[in-house]
N, C-alpha and C positions, 0 to 999 in steps of 0.2 A: 216414961214418954211413950206414948202410943206409936206403933209402927204405921208408917204411912202406906196407904194403898198403893199397890204396884202400878196402877194406871195413872197415879197422881203425876208421875214425872212427865208424862207427855202433855199434860194440861199446864204444867210448869214451864215446859220449853216454849209452849205457844203464848202463855199469858203472863210473862214477867215484865210486861210494860213495853213501852216504845222502844227503849234502848237495850233492854235485856232479853227480850224474846226473839225466836227465829222460827223459820220453818222446819218441819221434820225432814230428815234425810229419807230416801226411798226404803232403806232398812228400817229405820224407826216408824215409818208410816205402815210397813208390812206388820211389824210386831204389834202396833196399836190397833190395826184392823183385825189382826188374829184374835186378840183379847175380846174386842167388840163382838166378833162373830161368835166367840165361845161363850159368851154371856158372863165374862169375867169383869165386867165395869157396873158401876152403880148408875141408875138413871140419871142422877144429877151430874155425874162426870160425863156421860154420853152427850147430854145436852149442852154442857160447857165446851166439850171438846168440838162439837160440831159448829156451834156458834164462833168460837175463836178462829176457826178455819174460815168460816163463812165471811167474817169481818175482813180478814186479810186477804182472802182468796186462795183457793188451793193451788199448789205449785204442780208442775209436770211431775216432778220426783214424787210428790205426795200421791197423786192420783196413780202413778205407776205401782207405787208400793200398795195402795189400798186394792187396786185391780188384782194384783198377784195374789194377795191374801184371799180375796173372795174367789179367784178361780181354784185355789186349793180346796174349797169346800164344795165346789159345784160336782154333782154326781153325774158324770158323763156316761152315756151308754157304751157298750161294747162295740157297737157298729157306728164308728164316728164317719159321718157322711163326707164325700169328697165335694164340699160345696166351695162356691167360688167368693161369695160376697156376704159379709155381714152388715145389717142395716138396723140401726137403733131407732126407736119411735117412742119418746117419752114426754113430748110436750103438748099434743093436741092441737087442733085448729079452731080458731075463732074468727079469723077475717075472712078467709077464703076456704073453700072446701079442700080435702086432702087429695090434691092432684097427684102428688107423689106415689100415691098407690098404683095409679095407672102406670107411671114410669117403671115401677117395680114389676108390673104385670108383663110390661113390654121386655124387660130383662128375662123374665121367666119364659115368655113365649119365644125368645130367641136362644134358649138352651143354657142360659146362665142361672146357676142354682144360687138362690138367695135366701138366707136365714134372718128373719126379723124378730126382734124382742122389743117389749115396751111395758107400758102401764096399762091396766084396764081402765084407768080413768079416775077422775074425781067427780064430785057433785058441783060442777060449774057449767058455764055455756060453752065449753070447747066440744069439739067432735074428736074423740079419741080412736086410735086405730082399730082396737078390737071390734066395737060395734060396726064400724065402717066395713070391715072384712067380711063380717057376718052379714051385713047388707048385700055385699056384693056376691055372697054365696061361697065365700073362702072359708073353711072351717078353721078353727083355732086348735093348736094341739095342747094337750094337757101336760106334757112333758117333753124333755129333750130327747128321750127314747123315741116318742112317737114323732117328734119332728125328724130324727134322723131317718126313721123309716120312710116317712113321707118324702123326704128329700131324695131318696134312692130311686123313687119312681116319679116323683114330680119334681118341679124346679123352685118350689116355694113352700116355706113353712114359717108359722109364727108361734111364739110362746111367750105367755105373760111373765114378767120378772118374778111375781110371786111363786111361780113354778121352777124358777132356776135358782133363786135365792130368796127363801122366804124372810131371812133376817134382813136383808137389804130392803125388801118391800115394807117391813115393820118401821125401818129407820126413816124411809120415805114418807111413810104415814104420820111421822112426828111433825110434818109441816104444819098440820092442823093445829097443833099444840105450840109449836115455836114461832109459827107466823112467817116463817121464812123457808126457802129451799136451803138444802144442805149439800156439802160436797158430794154426797152419795148420788145425787142426779148425775153429776159429771162421771163418777166411777161406773154407774149402770150403763150409761151410754158406751163406755169404753170396754165393756166386758168381753165381747166377742168370744163366747163360751167355746164355740167349736174352733176358735183360731183360724178363721177364714183368711186366706192370704190378701183379700181386698176388703176395705172397710170404709164405709160412709158415715160422716158425722154431721150433724146439724146443730147449731147453737142459736140462742137468741141475742145474748150480749156479746158484741164484738170483742171484748177483752178476753173471751174464752177461746178464740181461735187459737192464739199462740199456746195456750194451756193443752188443748187437745192435740195440737201438732207435736209438742214437746213431749207429751205423755206417750204418744205413738212411737216416738224415737226411743223413750226409755224402755218401752215394752218390745222393742225390735219388731214392731209391726211391719211387714214388708212393703204394703202400699196402703195409703189412708189419704182421704180428702176431707176437710171441714169446711163448711160454709156457714154464713149467718142466713139460715133458711126462715122462710115465712113462718112465723109463730114459734121458730125454735125447732121445726122439724127439718128434715132433709128435703127441702124444696126450693129450688133456685128460682126466686122470684123473676119473671121475665121483663117486668117493666121498670127494673132499676139494676144498677150494677151489680155483679157477683164477685166478692173478693174470695179467692180459693187458696187456702194453705194446704200443702199436702206433703206427704213422706214417701220417698221411693228408695227402697234398698239403702237405708241409713243416710239419706241426704233429703233437705228440704227444698221445697219450692213454694213461690207465691206468684199468683196471677190476679189480674183484674178484668173480668169479662164485661163488656158493654151491655146494655139492655137489649133484649130480643125484640121488644116492642118499642115503637117510637113515642108512645105517650103513656102516662100513668093511667091505671084502671081504678074506677071507684070501687069502694068495698060493697059488695052486694047487701042488700037489706035483710035477706034471709039466706040460710045455707041448707040447700035441698039435696041429700044424698042421691036421690033418684037421678039426678043430672050426670053423675059420674058413668053409670053403665049406658046412659043415653049417648053421651059423647063418645064412649068407647065403640058402641054399636054404629055409630054414625047417623042416629035419627036425629041429632040437633048438631048445632054448630056453637062452638063457644071459644072465640079468640083467645081470651086470657087463659082458659083452662088448657087447651091445646098447646099454647106456648109455654105453659109452666111445666107440662109433662115432657115436652121436647128438651127444654133447657135443663131440667133436672137429669133427664136421661143422658143428655150430652156431657154434663159435668161428670157423671158416673163412668161414661165410656172413656172420656179423657183420662180419669183417675186409673182406670184399668188398662190404659195404654192401647186400647183398641184405635184410638187416633191420637195423634200427638198435637194436632193443630186445632184450635177452637172452632174454626168455619168447617173443618172435615168432621169434627164430632157432632156439629149441629146438623151437617147434611146427613150424616149416619142415622142419628136419632130421628130426623124427620122421615127418612125412608123406612125405618122400622115402625114408625107411626103410621105411615100410609099402608103398610103391608100387614098390619096387625091382624090376628085372628079374631075377627069380630063376634064370634059366637062363644069366645072364651067366658064371658060373663053375661 
């Protein structure tokens, strides 16, 4: 009898049927991802593994185990920056412009060091963060080492996932073959490679709010907030309520913020990136855009404990917006 492949036991755990299957423990998830990252699985096994987890949805423990495994493979520079906030950007925007980028600029403008990571984008109709940043004149970093150096002198740096974990990027690229997103999308968002004390998360499907919150607990993340953001990015839509799940020093919180605007805004017919710098410089007015920037910033300030009440966070975010350095972009 042929000896079974070592990775087969993980597929067996997940795929024994409705009554016999179960989720992986955090240690099992770590071991499975170790094998995947080391190239010790067959392509058929990887596809089956990803889709079995996709069907049942990943658990917080699985996500935490996967993240821990990936972190062990990331080559960190010797000069780890003393940054404040980790910000993931993996979804892209298709209904509205990426207003959240102006929220991040406001954070940097006020001395908060932000590290952003994400995808370079797919061939679809979305606006992804890398080309948007380049349009705004903000260079992308080619490595974590370059990001660390830039964060020492500036308050913002961005690196594509392929520069952090090429293997994770390869697995994400399987979406074109499998036809579905995989758990790696959740894992990538949670990476926080420099392990910043504060972390913002954005998801599209509401069911993932609890998964991100639970994974942050498992990973002992000091402070984290996750929202259902516009398009799946970290952007608190100003014309609808915002449910915020957070983690603070080992305990969880949940809040529901009311809309910042009194009426719903129609989706614009076209998305013109030129509007972003125009709004920042004050050469145009854009009610929805300014409200999205302020609302997203307020949620972040609240997570960072700059303000503990929603109204005070909105007031602080509004003041930062009014006092912004208009020549920054």
